[in-house]
ROLUMDREN-838229 format. One record per residue (C-alpha): residue number from 1; y, z, x. Coordinates in Angstrom, 3 decimals. Example, Ala and Ser with C-alpha at 12.3 -4.5 7.8 and 13.67 -1.06 7.14 Angstrom:
// residues 2
@k:1 py:-4.500 pz:7.800 px:12.300
@k:2 py:-1.060 pz:7.140 px:13.670
END
This chain:
// residues 55
@k:1 py:3.284 pz:2.277 px:35.640
@k:2 py:5.182 pz:0.937 px:38.619
@k:3 py:8.663 pz:-0.583 px:38.430
@k:4 py:7.326 pz:-4.014 px:37.540
@k:5 py:9.271 pz:-6.476 px:35.395
@k:6 py:7.792 pz:-6.667 px:31.896
@k:7 py:7.225 pz:-10.424 px:32.214
@k:8 py:4.869 pz:-10.055 px:35.168
@k:9 py:3.250 pz:-6.917 px:33.728
@k:10 py:1.921 pz:-8.734 px:30.655
@k:11 py:1.671 pz:-12.292 px:31.966
@k:12 py:4.822 pz:-13.674 px:30.328
@k:13 py:6.732 pz:-16.510 px:31.960
@k:14 py:9.615 pz:-15.501 px:34.201
@k:15 py:12.769 pz:-15.153 px:32.100
@k:16 py:10.923 pz:-14.750 px:28.777
@k:17 py:12.882 pz:-12.643 px:26.276
@k:18 py:11.271 pz:-9.278 px:25.584
@k:19 py:14.157 pz:-7.332 px:24.034
@k:20 py:15.248 pz:-8.260 px:20.536
@k:21 py:17.445 pz:-5.329 px:19.495
@k:22 py:20.237 pz:-6.683 px:17.325
@k:23 py:18.631 pz:-10.122 px:17.078
@k:24 py:17.649 pz:-11.822 px:13.827
@k:25 py:14.180 pz:-10.778 px:12.668
@k:26 py:11.603 pz:-13.263 px:11.424
@k:27 py:12.007 pz:-11.803 px:7.924
@k:28 py:15.749 pz:-12.432 px:8.140
@k:29 py:15.124 pz:-15.975 px:9.380
@k:30 py:12.865 pz:-16.671 px:6.390
@k:31 py:15.333 pz:-14.975 px:3.994
@k:32 py:12.455 pz:-12.939 px:2.566
@k:33 py:14.655 pz:-10.558 px:0.590
@k:34 py:16.286 pz:-13.502 px:-1.182
@k:35 py:13.019 pz:-15.337 px:-1.777
@k:36 py:11.264 pz:-12.261 px:-3.137
@k:37 py:14.187 pz:-11.496 px:-5.443
@k:38 py:13.850 pz:-14.959 px:-6.999
@k:39 py:10.382 pz:-14.251 px:-8.361
@k:40 py:10.149 pz:-13.893 px:-12.128
@k:41 py:6.603 pz:-12.840 px:-13.070
@k:42 py:5.506 pz:-14.264 px:-16.425
@k:43 py:2.543 pz:-11.920 px:-17.007
@k:44 py:1.569 pz:-8.340 px:-16.300
@k:45 py:-1.266 pz:-9.377 px:-13.956
@k:46 py:-0.974 pz:-7.391 px:-10.734
@k:47 py:-1.816 pz:-10.382 px:-8.544
@k:48 py:0.534 pz:-12.954 px:-10.081
@k:49 py:3.183 pz:-12.474 px:-7.394
@k:50 py:0.569 pz:-12.820 px:-4.663
@k:51 py:-0.686 pz:-16.037 px:-6.277
@k:52 py:2.825 pz:-17.491 px:-6.367
@k:53 py:3.468 pz:-16.572 px:-2.727
@k:54 py:0.205 pz:-18.045 px:-1.466
@k:55 py:0.389 pz:-21.250 px:-3.474
END
């Protein structure tokens, strides 16, 4: 591939961010680790956690 800026190579607007090393991830933004640790299943059904997440 030629020395083309990534934004023009994939049709992104000029100046669009394409490097996110060291930035907050979407999982961090949502605090997924904390939310998932708060779950307290009440049964042994394998899909109970999925049900709680979806609803």
